[in-house]
N, C-alpha and C positions, 0 to 999 in steps of 0.2 A: 504493500500500500504506500501511496505517496503522502508522507507525513506533512510535507510542505504545503501541498494542496489542501489537506485537511485543515491545517492551521489557517491558511488563507481564507477558506470558506468560513471558518469559525470567526475570524477577525472581521470579515465583511458583515456577518450576522450581528456581532457585538457592537460594531460602530456604525452600522448602516442607518438609513432613514427610519426604518421601522423601529429599531431600538430607541432612537431619539424620540419618536412619537409616543411609544409606550412609556418611556421614562417621564415625559411631560404629563401624560394622562395619570400616571401613578403619583406624581407630585400632588395633583388635585385630590386624588383619593386619599393620600396621606393626610391632607388637611382634615378630611372627613373622619377617617378611621383612626389614623395614628395620633392625631393631636386632640380631636374633639370626642372621639369614641362613638361616632355615628356609623351605624351599620348600613352603609349604602351598597346594596347589591345590584343596583341598576346604573352604575356610573357610565356604562356604555350608552345609555340614553342621552346623556349630555354630549357625548361624542357624535351621536347620530344627529342631534339638533344642530351642532356646530357644522358638521359636514354638509348637511342639506341647506343650512343657512347660507353658506358660502357658495353653494352650487346653484340653487334655484334662481336667485336674482340675476346671475350671469347667464346660465344656460337657457333659462325659460324666458326671462324678461329682458335680456340683453343689457343689464346694468353693469357698472364697474365692479371690479373685484373688491375694492375697499368697502363698497356698500354691502357686499355679501358677508364680509368679516363682521361688520356692525350688526347685521341681521342675525348672524349666528350667535354672537355674544348676547344680544338682547333676548333671543329665544332661549338660551341656556339659563339666563337670569330669571326669566319668566317661569321656566320649568322648575327651577329650584324653589321659587316661591309657591307654586302650585302644589309641589310635593311637601314642602316643609311646613307651611302655615297650618294645615289640618292635622299633621302627624307628630310634630316635634314636641307637643305638649304631652304626648303619650309615651309608652315604653319604647325602647329602642327597636324591638322586633317589629313594631308597626311600621317604622320607617323602612326596615329591610323589605317587608312585604310590599309596601307602596312603591318603592323604587324599582324593584325587579319587575313588578307588574306593569308599571308605567313604561319601562323600557321595552317590554314585550308588546304592549299595546301600540306604542309608537312604531315599532318595527312592522307589526301586522297592518296598521293603518297605512303606512307609507308603501306597503306592498299591494294594497287593495286596488282594484280596478278603478274605483271612482276617483282615486288620488293620482292616477297615471298621468293626466295632463300636466300636473305640477311636479310630481316626484319621479315620473318615469316608470312607476310600478316596479315589477320584478326586473325590468331592464335597466332601471336607474338612469343617471345622467352622465354624460361624457364630455370631455374636451371643453372645460370651463376655466382652466388655470393658465391660459396662454399669457395673460398679463403678468403672472408670477414668473414664468420662465423667461419672459422678455427682459426682466430685470437682472437676469443672470450675468454677472461680470466675468465668469470663468470661461476662458477660451475652450473651444471644442477639443476633446482628447481624453485620454485616460491618465489618472493621477494616482500615485501610490508607490509602493516598494515591491518590486517583483510581481508575484501573482496577487498580492494584496493591493488591488487598484479599484478605483471608482471612476465612473464617467463624470463628465462635467455636470450632467443633470442631477445625478445622485449626490454629488459633492455640494451642489447648491442647496438641495433639500436638507442635507446634513448640517450645513453651516447655519441655515435658518432654524432647523430643529434643535440642534444642540445649543445654539444661541438662546433660543426660547427656554430650554431647560435651565441654562445657567441663570437667566434673568429670574425665572420662577423660583429656583433654589435660593438665590440670593435674597429675593423678596421674602421667601418663607423664613430664611435664617433671621432676617431683621424682625419679622412679625412675631415669631415665637419667643423672641427675647424682649418683646415690648410688653406693656401691661395687658394688652389685648391677648397676646399669646399665652401669658401666664394664666389668664382666666380660662382660656380654652383647656389648658392642661388640668386646671383645677376641676373643670366640669367633667373631664374624662375620668379623673380619679374619684371625685365625690361631688355629685351634683348638689346634694343637700347642703354640703359645707359652703359651696360657692353661692348658693341661693341665700343662705343664712347671713352672708356678708353683704347682702344687698345687691348682688349682681343679677342682672336680667339674663338668666340662663337661656330662656327661650330666644331672646334677641341675638345672643351670641351664637346659638346654634344656627339660626337663620343666616347670619352673616357668614358662618363657616360653610354652610351648604351652598350659598351663592358663590363664594370665592372659589371653592373647589370645583363647582360646576363650570365656571367660566374657564378655568384652566383645562378641564376635560374637554370643553367645546373647542378650545384652541387646538388641542391634540387631534380632535376629529377633523378640523379644517385641514391640518397638515396631512392627515391620512388621505383625505379626499384629493388634495392637491398633488400628493406624491403619486397616487394611482391615476390621476386625471380622469377618475370615474368614481361614482358613488352609487351603491345599491343598498337597500335596507338590510339584506342578509349579511352584509359585511359587519353589522353591529348586533351580533347574536349574544346571548348571555355568557357564552364562553369567554368573550373578550374581557368582561369584568373579572372573571375568575383568574384569567391570566394576569391581570393587574394585581389582584390580591396575591398571587403566587410570587411575583417579583417583588412586591412590597414586603411580604413576609421574608423572602430570601435576603433582601438587603437590610431589613430592619425597619419595622413600622415605628413612627414617632421620632425618626431621625431625618435630618435635612438631606443627607446624601444617600440614605437607604434606598429610595426608589431608583435613583440613578445607577448605583452599583447593582441593584437587583435586576434592572433591565439589561445591563451589559452582560452580567453573568447568565441570565436566563437565555438570551438569544445566542450567546457563545456556546452554552451547553447544548442548546437545541440544534444549532448548526453543526456542532462537533459530532453529535450523535448521528445526525442525518448523513454527514459526509463519511463517517467511519462505516456505517452500515452499508451504504451504497458501494463503497470501494471494496468492502469485504465480500459482498455478493458478487461484484464484478470480477474480483480476483479468484473466486472460487473457495474462499475460506468459509463461507456460509452457503449452503446449498439453497438454490431457489425453491426447492421443495419444502425447506424449513421456513424460510422467510422470503416472500416474493417482494420484488421491488415496489409494488403498489402498496405493500404493508409498512414500508419504512416510515411514512408520514405519521401513522398512528403509533408505531412502536417507539419512535423518538420521544413522543410526549409521555409514554409510559415509563421510559427510562429516566427522564427528567423528573417525573412525578415520584418515582422511587427515591431519587436523590433528595427531593424535598421532604419526603417522609423521614428519611434519616436525619436531615437537618433539624426537623421539628423535634425529633427524639433527643438529639444531643445538644442542640442549641436553638431552642424554640423562639428566642428573641430575635433571631436573624444574625447576620454577620456583624452589623453595626449597632444592633439594638441593645437596650439595657434590660437585663433579666428582671431586675427589681421593679421596673416600671410596667413590664408586660405581664407579670404573674398576677392572676386574679385573687389569689388567697393572701397576698402580701402587699403592703403599701410600698412606697418608694424607699422607706427606711428599713424595710425587711420585717417590720412588725406585723403580726397576724392581723388580718382584716376579716370581719364578719360579713358574709355576703348579703345578709338581710337584716342588718341592724336598724333599730329605730332611729329616726332623725334626732340628733342631739347637738350640743355646742361643738363647733369645729375645734380641731387641735390647734395649739399655738403655731405650729409650723405651717399649717394651712393658711391661717390668718396672715402670717408674715409673707407667704408666697403670693397670695392673691392680692394683698393690699399694696404691694410695692408698685 
């Protein structure tokens, strides 16, 4: 087997446009789940709204691309409000049910025949990102080292994608160290303690849901622009669970966790795919045991097995804090009762949230 080719394939997967897009989407999900404790199982719905928001004004109505970006962001903000206003006063599992149901409803509606004049139905919309690629300053050609090379088109999407990830990560770094971010972490740890200090827990949850949804919508826009096409079935529930996978892999509740998780997830996925295909081609694995058509599914099984091992030996992820992620212990390691009655907050909580 050609080890250099395997590493090149893995490097393209780890650094390519899709890895950047998933990293950006995971940063938004990290605000929901990692910092606020919101169980959003329909994050892909924000990506769908962002993708169609940027595609419909251009492909259907002939508008400019910048208008599509504004429409996508506005649609994601509206979706967050529609989901959050009726559910965030209830238990966390209601938000989980509402978000996964809303994402599936959106996918089905956008697939429906009556929506085809606007959404394209199952055929989707194509060729709407010409203005984006017209701004590409990179000359035509391939750029990289040896077999690890990218076209000028992919490199342009990577520059924008990883640039957006850097901006989102830097913004998150500043936000979580502000009073606003400390309140979010307090809500994640103990909602009643934050409420007893006079914090509007409901309002902070709404803000978190909207902010994370906007970042998710931006990732959906980049996904649509990269493919130059958008269909509803691109945004199935599995996308959300891939985001949770790489978020858990890198470490939820950390600034760089989603970024590292995305790089490792796509590296391992591409590595497994390349190794299996080369092993079958070289005759190390008989096609009667594993057919080439089965490699796509088997690589996910192998990466899933690795994730299980990670959860067994390091459940907080690579960059995560075990004390913050464990449900039975607080950040200081002291035992926490899962169903205690509301009482006065601990002095450490008062100091943390009041700063």
